[in-house]
C-alpha positions, 0 to 999 in steps of 0.5 A: 574686141568689138563686133557688129551685133549681127555678125557671125564668128567665122573660125579662121576668117577675118572680118571688118565686123570684128575690130580690136580697140585699144583703150588709151588712158590720158591725163593732163597733169599740173607741174606744182613744183620740183625737187633737188637731188642733192648734188650741186650739178643737178638743176633739179631731179624731179617734178611734183605733179598734181591734178585738180579735184572736183572742187578745183583744188590742186591735189598732189599725185606723184613725183616724176624723177629724172635727174637733170644736170648741167652736163647732159641737159644744158640744152633742155634747160635753155629751151625751158628757160626760153619757154618761160621767158616767152610767157 
């Protein structure tokens, strides 16, 4: 909650001087690689994510896992390949 310093609390009343503020945390990660899940149908099973540290070194942070297979994600693969080809 945030409020104007000079505003008063009025029980049961709403005032524009009192406002809810949601804190949103965001980060931009770098995809440093990918991992395979082990089955032949999977394109990949996870993305290896990292962030740059104070000395501009890429530091591994986590693995984001979601199985990508030919059966359910061929459109995603084509879009990814199209984007890569455009660079």
